[in-house]
TIVEXKE-305769 format. One record per residue: residue in three letters; residue number from 1; z, y, x of N, C-alpha, C, O in turn. Coordinates in nm, 3 decimals, m for minus. Layout:
type=Ala; seq=NUM; n.up=Z; n.north=Y; n.east=X; ca.up=Z; ca.north=Y; ca.east=X; c.up=Z; c.north=Y; c.east=X; o.up=Z; o.north=Y; o.east=X
...
END
This chain:
type=Met; seq=1; n.up=3.684; n.north=m1.007; n.east=1.501; ca.up=3.569; ca.north=m1.099; ca.east=1.483; c.up=3.481; c.north=m1.124; c.east=1.600; o.up=3.400; o.north=m1.216; o.east=1.594
type=Pro; seq=2; n.up=3.492; n.north=m1.045; n.east=1.709; ca.up=3.398; ca.north=m1.060; ca.east=1.818; c.up=3.400; c.north=m1.212; c.east=1.872; o.up=3.299; o.north=m1.270; o.east=1.911
type=Asn; seq=3; n.up=3.521; n.north=m1.264; n.east=1.870; ca.up=3.528; ca.north=m1.406; ca.east=1.923; c.up=3.461; c.north=m1.501; c.east=1.834; o.up=3.403; o.north=m1.598; o.east=1.883
type=Gln; seq=4; n.up=3.464; n.north=m1.482; n.east=1.701; ca.up=3.391; ca.north=m1.565; ca.east=1.609; c.up=3.237; c.north=m1.551; c.east=1.624; o.up=3.160; o.north=m1.646; o.east=1.608
type=Thr; seq=5; n.up=3.198; n.north=m1.424; n.east=1.656; ca.up=3.052; ca.north=m1.397; ca.east=1.669; c.up=3.003; c.north=m1.473; c.east=1.801; o.up=2.896; o.north=m1.532; o.east=1.803
type=Lys; seq=6; n.up=3.090; n.north=m1.467; n.east=1.909; ca.up=3.056; ca.north=m1.545; ca.east=2.027; c.up=3.046; c.north=m1.696; c.east=1.994; o.up=2.952; o.north=m1.763; o.east=2.036
type=Ala; seq=7; n.up=3.144; n.north=m1.747; n.east=1.920; ca.up=3.149; ca.north=m1.884; ca.east=1.894; c.up=3.026; c.north=m1.928; c.east=1.809; o.up=2.971; o.north=m2.036; o.east=1.831
type=Asp; seq=8; n.up=2.986; n.north=m1.848; n.east=1.717; ca.up=2.875; ca.north=m1.865; ca.east=1.637; c.up=2.746; c.north=m1.874; c.east=1.721; o.up=2.663; o.north=m1.963; o.east=1.707
type=Ala; seq=9; n.up=2.737; n.north=m1.774; n.east=1.808; ca.up=2.622; ca.north=m1.772; ca.east=1.895; c.up=2.611; c.north=m1.896; c.east=1.989; o.up=2.504; o.north=m1.953; o.east=2.011
type=Leu; seq=10; n.up=2.730; n.north=m1.933; n.east=2.044; ca.up=2.732; ca.north=m2.056; ca.east=2.126; c.up=2.690; c.north=m2.179; c.east=2.041; o.up=2.610; o.north=m2.260; o.east=2.088
type=Ala; seq=11; n.up=2.740; n.north=m2.193; n.east=1.923; ca.up=2.712; ca.north=m2.312; ca.east=1.844; c.up=2.556; c.north=m2.314; c.east=1.810; o.up=2.491; o.north=m2.418; o.east=1.812
type=Thr; seq=12; n.up=2.503; n.north=m2.194; n.east=1.779; ca.up=2.357; ca.north=m2.186; ca.east=1.749; c.up=2.282; c.north=m2.221; c.east=1.869; o.up=2.187; o.north=m2.299; o.east=1.857
type=Thr; seq=13; n.up=2.312; n.north=m2.173; n.east=1.988; ca.up=2.237; ca.north=m2.201; ca.east=2.104; c.up=2.248; c.north=m2.350; c.east=2.144; o.up=2.150; o.north=m2.407; o.east=2.193
type=Gln; seq=14; n.up=2.364; n.north=m2.414; n.east=2.124; ca.up=2.386; ca.north=m2.547; ca.east=2.151; c.up=2.304; c.north=m2.633; c.east=2.050; o.up=2.244; o.north=m2.734; o.east=2.088
type=His; seq=15; n.up=2.302; n.north=m2.595; n.east=1.933; ca.up=2.215; ca.north=m2.663; ca.east=1.828; c.up=2.063; c.north=m2.660; c.east=1.878; o.up=1.997; o.north=m2.764; o.east=1.884
type=Tyr; seq=16; n.up=2.013; n.north=m2.538; n.east=1.911; ca.up=1.881; ca.north=m2.526; ca.east=1.959; c.up=1.848; c.north=m2.616; c.east=2.080; o.up=1.745; o.north=m2.682; o.east=2.088
type=Phe; seq=17; n.up=1.944; n.north=m2.613; n.east=2.174; ca.up=1.930; ca.north=m2.686; ca.east=2.301; c.up=1.919; c.north=m2.839; c.east=2.268; o.up=1.829; o.north=m2.908; o.east=2.314
type=Thr; seq=18; n.up=2.019; n.north=m2.886; n.east=2.186; ca.up=2.012; ca.north=m3.032; ca.east=2.156; c.up=1.886; c.north=m3.067; c.east=2.083; o.up=1.829; o.north=m3.173; o.east=2.108
type=Asn; seq=19; n.up=1.840; n.north=m2.981; n.east=1.993; ca.up=1.711; ca.north=m3.008; ca.east=1.926; c.up=1.591; c.north=m3.004; c.east=2.026; o.up=1.498; o.north=m3.085; o.east=2.018
type=Ala; seq=20; n.up=1.597; n.north=m2.914; n.east=2.115; ca.up=1.488; ca.north=m2.900; ca.east=2.214; c.up=1.478; c.north=m3.028; c.east=2.287; o.up=1.369; o.north=m3.085; o.east=2.296
type=Val; seq=21; n.up=1.589; n.north=m3.078; n.east=2.340; ca.up=1.582; ca.north=m3.199; ca.east=2.427; c.up=1.541; c.north=m3.323; c.east=2.338; o.up=1.469; o.north=m3.412; o.east=2.385
type=Gly; seq=22; n.up=1.588; n.north=m3.325; n.east=2.211; ca.up=1.544; ca.north=m3.434; ca.east=2.123; c.up=1.397; c.north=m3.430; c.east=2.091; o.up=1.331; o.north=m3.534; o.east=2.099
type=Phe; seq=23; n.up=1.344; n.north=m3.317; n.east=2.056; ca.up=1.205; ca.north=m3.304; ca.east=2.023; c.up=1.111; c.north=m3.328; c.east=2.141; o.up=1.006; o.north=m3.391; o.east=2.129
type=Ile; seq=24; n.up=1.153; n.north=m3.275; n.east=2.257; ca.up=1.071; ca.north=m3.297; ca.east=2.378; c.up=1.069; c.north=m3.445; c.east=2.419; o.up=0.963; o.north=m3.501; o.east=2.450
type=Asp; seq=25; n.up=1.183; n.north=m3.505; n.east=2.419; ca.up=1.189; ca.north=m3.650; ca.east=2.452; c.up=1.119; c.north=m3.736; c.east=2.353; o.up=1.055; o.north=m3.834; o.east=2.391
type=Glu; seq=26; n.up=1.130; n.north=m3.701; n.east=2.220; ca.up=1.057; ca.north=m3.778; ca.east=2.121; c.up=0.907; c.north=m3.761; c.east=2.143; o.up=0.832; o.north=m3.858; o.east=2.129
type=Ala; seq=27; n.up=0.860; n.north=m3.642; n.east=2.177; ca.up=0.718; ca.north=m3.628; ca.east=2.194; c.up=0.658; c.north=m3.688; c.east=2.324; o.up=0.544; o.north=m3.733; o.east=2.327
type=Phe; seq=28; n.up=0.745; n.north=m3.685; n.east=2.435; ca.up=0.686; ca.north=m3.723; ca.east=2.565; c.up=0.755; c.north=m3.838; c.east=2.631; o.up=0.714; o.north=m3.880; o.east=2.739
type=Gly; seq=29; n.up=0.861; n.north=m3.893; n.east=2.567; ca.up=0.938; ca.north=m4.002; ca.east=2.624; c.up=1.074; c.north=m3.962; c.east=2.665; o.up=1.103; o.north=m3.846; o.east=2.696
type=Glu; seq=30; n.up=1.158; n.north=m4.063; n.east=2.663; ca.up=1.308; ca.north=m4.044; ca.east=2.705; c.up=1.316; c.north=m3.989; c.east=2.847; o.up=1.249; o.north=m4.034; o.east=2.939
type=Gly; seq=31; n.up=1.402; n.north=m3.889; n.east=2.858; ca.up=1.422; ca.north=m3.826; ca.east=2.990; c.up=1.326; c.north=m3.713; c.east=3.029; o.up=1.350; o.north=m3.643; o.east=3.127
type=Tyr; seq=32; n.up=1.219; n.north=m3.696; n.east=2.953; ca.up=1.117; ca.north=m3.595; ca.east=2.989; c.up=1.171; c.north=m3.458; c.east=2.993; o.up=1.138; o.north=m3.377; o.east=3.081
type=Ala; seq=33; n.up=1.256; n.north=m3.431; n.east=2.896; ca.up=1.317; ca.north=m3.295; ca.east=2.887; c.up=1.403; c.north=m3.259; c.east=3.014; o.up=1.399; o.north=m3.148; o.east=3.068
type=Ala; seq=34; n.up=1.479; n.north=m3.360; n.east=3.056; ca.up=1.562; ca.north=m3.344; ca.east=3.180; c.up=1.479; c.north=m3.318; c.east=3.299; o.up=1.517; o.north=m3.241; o.east=3.388
type=Arg; seq=35; n.up=1.360; n.north=m3.384; n.east=3.303; ca.up=1.269; ca.north=m3.360; ca.east=3.423; c.up=1.188; c.north=m3.242; c.east=3.412; o.up=1.120; o.north=m3.205; o.east=3.508
type=His; seq=36; n.up=1.190; n.north=m3.180; n.east=3.300; ca.up=1.108; ca.north=m3.056; ca.east=3.270; c.up=1.191; c.north=m2.950; c.east=3.203; o.up=1.168; o.north=m2.916; o.east=3.087
type=Pro; seq=37; n.up=1.284; n.north=m2.899; n.east=3.275; ca.up=1.374; ca.north=m2.786; ca.east=3.206; c.up=1.299; c.north=m2.666; c.east=3.157; o.up=1.345; o.north=m2.593; o.east=3.069
type=Glu; seq=38; n.up=1.179; n.north=m2.644; n.east=3.217; ca.up=1.096; ca.north=m2.526; ca.east=3.171; c.up=1.057; c.north=m2.539; c.east=3.029; o.up=1.037; o.north=m2.439; o.east=2.960
type=Leu; seq=39; n.up=1.044; n.north=m2.667; n.east=2.981; ca.up=1.008; ca.north=m2.682; ca.east=2.844; c.up=1.129; c.north=m2.652; c.east=2.745; o.up=1.114; o.north=m2.606; o.east=2.632
type=Ile; seq=40; n.up=1.251; n.north=m2.685; n.east=2.803; ca.up=1.369; ca.north=m2.654; ca.east=2.723; c.up=1.378; c.north=m2.501; c.east=2.713; o.up=1.396; o.north=m2.443; o.east=2.606
type=Ala; seq=41; n.up=1.365; n.north=m2.438; n.east=2.831; ca.up=1.368; ca.north=m2.286; ca.east=2.834; c.up=1.274; c.north=m2.221; c.east=2.735; o.up=1.310; o.north=m2.130; o.east=2.661
type=Ala; seq=42; n.up=1.142; n.north=m2.274; n.east=2.738; ca.up=1.043; ca.north=m2.217; ca.east=2.645; c.up=1.088; c.north=m2.244; c.east=2.501; o.up=1.075; o.north=m2.154; o.east=2.418
type=Phe; seq=43; n.up=1.138; n.north=m2.359; n.east=2.467; ca.up=1.185; ca.north=m2.390; ca.east=2.334; c.up=1.294; c.north=m2.287; c.east=2.293; o.up=1.286; o.north=m2.225; o.east=2.187
type=Leu; seq=44; n.up=1.391; n.north=m2.273; n.east=2.377; ca.up=1.506; ca.north=m2.178; ca.east=2.348; c.up=1.454; c.north=m2.036; c.east=2.327; o.up=1.497; o.north=m1.964; o.east=2.237
type=Gln; seq=45; n.up=1.361; n.north=m1.998; n.east=2.413; ca.up=1.298; ca.north=m1.869; ca.east=2.405; c.up=1.231; c.north=m1.843; c.east=2.268; o.up=1.251; o.north=m1.743; o.east=2.199
type=Thr; seq=46; n.up=1.145; n.north=m1.948; n.east=2.239; ca.up=1.077; ca.north=m1.941; ca.east=2.106; c.up=1.173; c.north=m1.936; c.east=1.990; o.up=1.151; o.north=m1.861; o.east=1.894
type=Ser; seq=47; n.up=1.285; n.north=m2.019; n.east=1.997; ca.up=1.381; ca.north=m2.021; ca.east=1.890; c.up=1.447; c.north=m1.880; c.east=1.874; o.up=1.466; o.north=m1.834; o.east=1.761
type=Ala; seq=48; n.up=1.480; n.north=m1.814; n.east=1.983; ca.up=1.542; ca.north=m1.689; ca.east=1.982; c.up=1.447; c.north=m1.587; c.east=1.921; o.up=1.490; o.north=m1.505; o.east=1.841
type=Ile; seq=49; n.up=1.317; n.north=m1.587; n.east=1.957; ca.up=1.221; ca.north=m1.497; ca.east=1.898; c.up=1.212; c.north=m1.520; c.east=1.748; o.up=1.212; o.north=m1.425; o.east=1.671
type=Glu; seq=50; n.up=1.204; n.north=m1.649; n.east=1.707; ca.up=1.184; ca.north=m1.677; ca.east=1.566; c.up=1.313; c.north=m1.626; c.east=1.481; o.up=1.302; o.north=m1.579; o.east=1.368
type=Ala; seq=51; n.up=1.427; n.north=m1.640; n.east=1.545; ca.up=1.556; ca.north=m1.599; ca.east=1.483; c.up=1.558; c.north=m1.443; c.east=1.468; o.up=1.603; o.north=m1.390; o.east=1.367
type=Ala; seq=52; n.up=1.506; n.north=m1.372; n.east=1.574; ca.up=1.504; ca.north=m1.225; ca.east=1.565; c.up=1.402; c.north=m1.180; c.east=1.462; o.up=1.428; o.north=m1.085; o.east=1.388
type=Ile; seq=53; n.up=1.291; n.north=m1.243; n.east=1.456; ca.up=1.190; ca.north=m1.205; ca.east=1.349; c.up=1.250; c.north=m1.228; c.east=1.210; o.up=1.241; o.north=m1.142; o.east=1.123
type=Gly; seq=54; n.up=1.311; n.north=m1.342; n.east=1.191; ca.up=1.375; ca.north=m1.373; ca.east=1.068; c.up=1.481; c.north=m1.270; c.east=1.024; o.up=1.487; o.north=m1.232; o.east=0.907
type=Ala; seq=55; n.up=1.564; n.north=m1.228; n.east=1.119; ca.up=1.670; ca.north=m1.130; ca.east=1.098; c.up=1.605; c.north=m1.001; c.east=1.062; o.up=1.651; o.north=m0.933; o.east=0.970
type=Gly; seq=56; n.up=1.503; n.north=m0.965; n.east=1.130; ca.up=1.437; ca.north=m0.837; ca.east=1.103; c.up=1.374; c.north=m0.833; c.east=0.971; o.up=1.383; o.north=m0.735; o.east=0.897
type=Arg; seq=57; n.up=1.306; n.north=m0.950; n.east=0.938; ca.up=1.243; ca.north=m0.959; ca.east=0.805; c.up=1.344; c.north=m0.948; c.east=0.694; o.up=1.319; o.north=m0.882; o.east=0.593
type=Gln; seq=58; n.up=1.461; n.north=m1.013; n.east=0.710; ca.up=1.564; ca.north=m1.014; ca.east=0.608; c.up=1.620; c.north=m0.870; c.east=0.600; o.up=1.643; o.north=m0.824; o.east=0.488
type=Ser; seq=59; n.up=1.643; n.north=m0.796; n.east=0.708; ca.up=1.693; ca.north=m0.663; ca.east=0.704; c.up=1.594; c.north=m0.572; c.east=0.638; o.up=1.634; o.north=m0.487; o.east=0.558
type=Ser; seq=60; n.up=1.477; n.north=m0.585; n.east=0.665; ca.up=1.369; ca.north=m0.503; ca.east=0.601; c.up=1.358; c.north=m0.523; c.east=0.455; o.up=1.333; o.north=m0.428; o.east=0.381
type=Gln; seq=61; n.up=1.377; n.north=m0.644; n.east=0.413; ca.up=1.378; ca.north=m0.678; ca.east=0.271; c.up=1.497; c.north=m0.614; c.east=0.198; o.up=1.485; o.north=m0.561; o.east=0.088
type=Glu; seq=62; n.up=1.611; n.north=m0.621; n.east=0.265; ca.up=1.736; ca.north=m0.571; ca.east=0.207; c.up=1.730; c.north=m0.415; c.east=0.194; o.up=1.780; o.north=m0.357; o.east=0.097
type=Val; seq=63; n.up=1.671; n.north=m0.354; n.east=0.290; ca.up=1.654; ca.north=m0.207; ca.east=0.290; c.up=1.555; c.north=m0.168; c.east=0.179; o.up=1.577; o.north=m0.069; o.east=0.110
type=Cys; seq=64; n.up=1.449; n.north=m0.242; n.east=0.160; ca.up=1.349; ca.north=m0.210; ca.east=0.058; c.up=1.417; c.north=m0.219; c.east=m0.086; o.up=1.400; o.north=m0.133; o.east=m0.172
type=Glu; seq=65; n.up=1.495; n.north=m0.330; n.east=m0.104; ca.up=1.562; ca.north=m0.361; ca.east=m0.227; c.up=1.667; c.north=m0.250; c.east=m0.258; o.up=1.682; o.north=m0.206; o.east=m0.373
type=Thr; seq=66; n.up=1.737; n.north=m0.208; n.east=m0.155; ca.up=1.828; ca.north=m0.097; ca.east=m0.175; c.up=1.763; c.north=0.033; c.east=m0.211; o.up=1.812; o.north=0.104; o.east=m0.299
type=Leu; seq=67; n.up=1.652; n.north=0.068; n.east=m0.143; ca.up=1.579; ca.north=0.193; ca.east=m0.180; c.up=1.521; c.north=0.182; c.east=m0.320; o.up=1.512; o.north=0.283; o.east=m0.389
type=Leu; seq=68; n.up=1.480; n.north=0.062; n.east=m0.366; ca.up=1.432; ca.north=0.053; ca.east=m0.497; c.up=1.540; c.north=0.072; c.east=m0.604; o.up=1.516; o.north=0.127; o.east=m0.712
type=Lys; seq=69; n.up=1.658; n.north=0.025; n.east=m0.571; ca.up=1.777; ca.north=0.047; ca.east=m0.659; c.up=1.819; c.north=0.193; c.east=m0.666; o.up=1.862; o.north=0.242; o.east=m0.771
type=Leu; seq=70; n.up=1.806; n.north=0.265; n.east=m0.550; ca.up=1.839; ca.north=0.403; ca.east=m0.540; c.up=1.736; c.north=0.504; c.east=m0.592; o.up=1.762; o.north=0.623; o.east=m0.612
type=Lys; seq=71; n.up=1.618; n.north=0.449; n.east=m0.613; ca.up=1.500; ca.north=0.536; ca.east=m0.656; c.up=1.534; c.north=0.618; c.east=m0.775; o.up=1.508; o.north=0.738; o.east=m0.773
type=Pro; seq=72; n.up=1.594; n.north=0.557; n.east=m0.885; ca.up=1.621; ca.north=0.648; ca.east=m1.002; c.up=1.717; c.north=0.757; c.east=m0.973; o.up=1.710; o.north=0.859; o.east=m1.041
type=Arg; seq=73; n.up=1.805; n.north=0.746; n.east=m0.881; ca.up=1.904; ca.north=0.849; ca.east=m0.847; c.up=1.833; c.north=0.966; c.east=m0.772; o.up=1.863; o.north=1.083; o.east=m0.795
type=Phe; seq=74; n.up=1.738; n.north=0.928; n.east=m0.682; ca.up=1.661; ca.north=1.030; ca.east=m0.617; c.up=1.560; c.north=1.099; c.east=m0.700; o.up=1.546; o.north=1.221; o.east=m0.691
type=Phe; seq=75; n.up=1.490; n.north=1.028; n.east=m0.778; ca.up=1.372; ca.north=1.077; ca.east=m0.849; c.up=1.384; c.north=1.082; c.east=m1.001; o.up=1.293; o.north=1.125; o.east=m1.071
type=Gly; seq=76; n.up=1.504; n.north=1.036; n.east=m1.052; ca.up=1.527; ca.north=1.056; ca.east=m1.194; c.up=1.470; c.north=0.942; c.east=m1.278; o.up=1.482; o.north=0.944; o.east=m1.401
END
């Protein structure tokens, strides 16, 4: 599965990149993103941070739900 994981990561990054260029050009005019790659980089960094926070939040919720299910086994 490692190749699928890489393919998924690449597809996600490409999606974020395409959206970054589109959003920036929509806000500031056609070609602005190409002239200001630092804005694309900032958008991608923000997207990565948001994705990490979301994954952490989901993992935390899953752990809490599992602990609640196991609570009767531990405490009767």
